[in-house]
C-alpha positions as CSV (number, residue, x, y, z in Angstrom):
1,M,-2.5,-18.7,40.3
2,R,-1.9,-20.4,37.0
3,V,-2.3,-20.2,33.2
4,I,-5.5,-22.1,32.4
5,A,-5.2,-23.1,28.8
6,G,-3.1,-22.8,25.7
7,Y,0.5,-23.7,25.2
8,L,1.4,-22.5,28.7
9,G,-1.6,-24.1,30.3
10,G,-1.1,-25.4,33.8
11,R,2.1,-23.4,34.4
12,K,2.1,-21.5,37.6
13,L,2.5,-17.7,37.9
14,V,4.4,-16.0,40.7
15,P,1.7,-15.1,43.2
16,A,1.1,-11.7,44.7
17,H,1.4,-12.7,48.4
18,G,0.7,-10.1,51.0
19,S,0.2,-7.2,48.6
20,D,-2.7,-5.1,47.6
21,L,-2.9,-6.8,44.2
22,R,-6.1,-8.6,43.3
23,P,-5.3,-10.9,40.4
24,A,-8.2,-12.2,38.3
25,T,-9.2,-15.6,39.7
26,D,-9.0,-18.7,37.6
27,R,-12.8,-18.8,37.6
28,I,-13.0,-15.2,36.2
29,K,-10.2,-15.8,33.6
30,E,-11.9,-19.0,32.5
31,T,-15.3,-17.2,32.0
32,I,-13.7,-14.3,30.1
33,F,-11.9,-16.6,27.7
34,N,-15.0,-18.9,27.3
35,V,-17.0,-15.8,26.3
36,L,-14.4,-14.7,23.9
37,Q,-13.9,-18.2,22.4
38,N,-16.6,-17.8,19.7
39,R,-16.5,-14.0,19.4
40,L,-12.8,-13.1,18.9
41,S,-9.9,-15.0,17.5
42,L,-6.9,-14.6,19.6
43,E,-4.6,-16.0,17.0
44,G,-2.0,-13.2,16.4
45,A,-4.1,-10.7,18.3
46,D,-2.7,-7.5,19.8
47,V,-3.6,-7.3,23.5
48,L,-3.4,-4.4,26.0
49,D,-3.5,-5.2,29.7
50,L,-4.1,-2.0,31.7
51,F,-3.6,-2.1,35.5
52,A,-1.7,-5.3,34.7
53,G,-0.7,-6.4,38.2
54,T,0.8,-9.8,37.8
55,G,-0.1,-9.9,34.1
56,S,-2.3,-13.0,34.4
57,L,-4.9,-11.8,31.9
58,G,-2.4,-10.8,29.2
59,I,-0.3,-13.9,29.8
60,E,-3.4,-16.1,29.4
61,A,-4.1,-14.3,26.1
62,I,-0.5,-15.0,24.9
63,S,-0.9,-18.7,25.9
64,R,-4.0,-18.9,23.8
65,G,-2.3,-17.5,20.7
66,A,-2.1,-13.7,21.0
67,G,0.7,-12.3,18.9
68,H,1.7,-9.6,21.4
69,A,0.7,-8.2,24.8
70,T,1.4,-4.8,26.2
71,F,1.3,-4.6,30.0
72,V,0.8,-1.2,31.7
73,D,1.0,-0.6,35.5
74,T,2.4,2.1,37.8
75,S,3.5,-0.1,40.7
76,E,7.2,-1.1,40.8
77,K,6.1,-4.2,42.9
78,S,3.6,-5.2,40.2
79,L,6.0,-4.7,37.4
80,R,8.6,-6.9,39.2
81,L,6.1,-9.7,39.6
82,L,4.9,-9.3,36.0
83,K,8.5,-9.4,34.6
84,S,9.2,-12.4,36.8
85,N,6.1,-14.2,35.3
86,L,7.1,-13.3,31.7
87,S,10.6,-14.5,32.3
88,R,9.5,-17.7,34.0
89,L,7.2,-18.5,31.1
90,Q,9.7,-17.4,28.5
91,C,7.3,-15.0,26.7
92,Q,9.3,-11.7,27.0
93,N,9.6,-11.6,23.2
94,L,5.8,-11.5,22.9
95,S,5.4,-8.7,25.3
96,T,6.1,-5.1,26.2
97,V,6.0,-3.9,29.8
98,M,5.4,-0.2,30.4
99,K,5.6,1.7,33.7
100,A,2.8,4.3,33.2
101,D,-0.5,5.5,34.4
102,A,-3.2,3.7,32.5
103,F,-5.0,7.0,31.4
104,A,-1.7,8.6,30.4
105,F,-0.9,5.5,28.3
106,I,-4.4,5.6,26.7
107,E,-3.8,9.2,25.7
108,R,-0.5,8.6,24.0
109,A,-0.7,4.9,22.9
110,G,-1.0,5.5,19.2
111,G,-1.9,1.9,18.4
112,Q,-4.9,-0.3,18.2
113,Y,-5.7,-3.6,20.0
114,N,-8.0,-6.5,19.4
115,L,-8.4,-7.1,23.1
116,I,-8.0,-4.6,26.0
117,F,-8.2,-5.7,29.6
118,A,-8.7,-3.2,32.4
119,D,-8.6,-4.5,36.0
120,P,-8.2,-1.4,38.1
121,P,-8.3,-1.4,41.9
122,Y,-11.8,-1.6,43.2
123,A,-11.4,1.8,45.0
124,F,-10.5,3.4,41.6
125,D,-13.2,6.1,41.1
126,D,-12.6,6.6,37.3
127,T,-13.4,3.1,36.2
128,P,-16.6,4.2,34.4
129,S,-14.5,6.6,32.3
130,I,-12.4,3.8,30.8
131,P,-14.7,2.9,27.8
132,P,-15.1,6.5,26.6
133,R,-11.4,7.2,26.9
134,V,-10.5,4.0,25.0
135,L,-13.0,5.0,22.3
136,A,-11.9,8.6,22.1
137,N,-8.3,7.5,21.5
138,N,-9.3,4.9,18.9
139,L,-7.5,2.0,20.7
140,L,-10.0,-0.8,20.0
141,K,-9.9,-2.4,16.6
142,N,-13.2,-3.2,14.8
143,G,-14.6,-6.4,16.2
144,G,-12.4,-6.1,19.3
145,F,-13.3,-6.2,23.0
146,L,-12.7,-4.1,26.0
147,I,-13.1,-6.1,29.2
148,I,-13.3,-4.4,32.6
149,E,-13.3,-6.1,36.0
150,H,-15.0,-4.0,38.6
151,L,-17.2,-3.9,41.7
152,K,-20.9,-4.6,41.3
153,Q,-21.7,-1.1,42.6
154,T,-19.6,0.6,39.9
155,P,-22.0,1.8,37.2
156,M,-21.0,0.8,33.7
157,V,-23.1,2.1,30.8
158,D,-22.9,1.7,27.0
159,S,-23.4,4.3,24.3
160,R,-23.9,4.4,20.6
161,E,-20.1,4.5,20.2
162,I,-19.2,1.5,22.4
163,A,-21.8,-1.1,23.5
164,L,-21.9,-2.9,26.8
165,V,-22.3,-6.4,25.2
166,L,-22.4,-8.6,28.3
167,Q,-21.8,-8.6,32.0
168,K,-20.9,-11.6,34.1
169,E,-21.3,-11.5,37.9
170,F,-19.0,-13.2,40.5
171,G,-20.4,-12.2,43.9
172,Q,-19.4,-8.5,44.3
173,T,-17.2,-8.6,41.2
174,V,-18.6,-7.9,37.7
175,V,-16.8,-8.4,34.4
176,S,-18.2,-6.1,31.7
177,F,-17.5,-6.7,28.0
178,F,-17.6,-3.7,25.6
179,S,-17.3,-3.7,21.8
180,P,-17.8,-1.1,19.1
181,P,-21.2,-1.5,17.5
């Protein structure tokens, strides 16, 4: 597990050995950031990484120029790994780490983000409710993206308020890109 590109490119992250964490693979991260390349400037962007795990998606965004990343997870083990990665890469000053339930955080966040990642556990039944909750709490800036990694069998739909712009498949994994119309 590594940072793919940007000023931290090639640096290794502390892996999640023997845990129930499922970090985004390099292939998935590369695809996500290739899709974003011509659609969203990461320079100075505010990023939210829900269900952050090791923090690989938010850290990749920082490496590519994001101004700040907020990482949210409930697991002490995940938060220890995440903090270790941020420390190892010396990017604690560009990040905030929160121990919180993702939906509780969404309800009380009070800020807006250019880019929101959500990579919940595959067994998480409420994944389809993430886009409407993000929208209802006005967390996504105009022109921003919400990116959700989920199982192929998880139904993700768009609405007039938040459009499902693109989906990329990786076997049983799908990455869905949402944006306000």
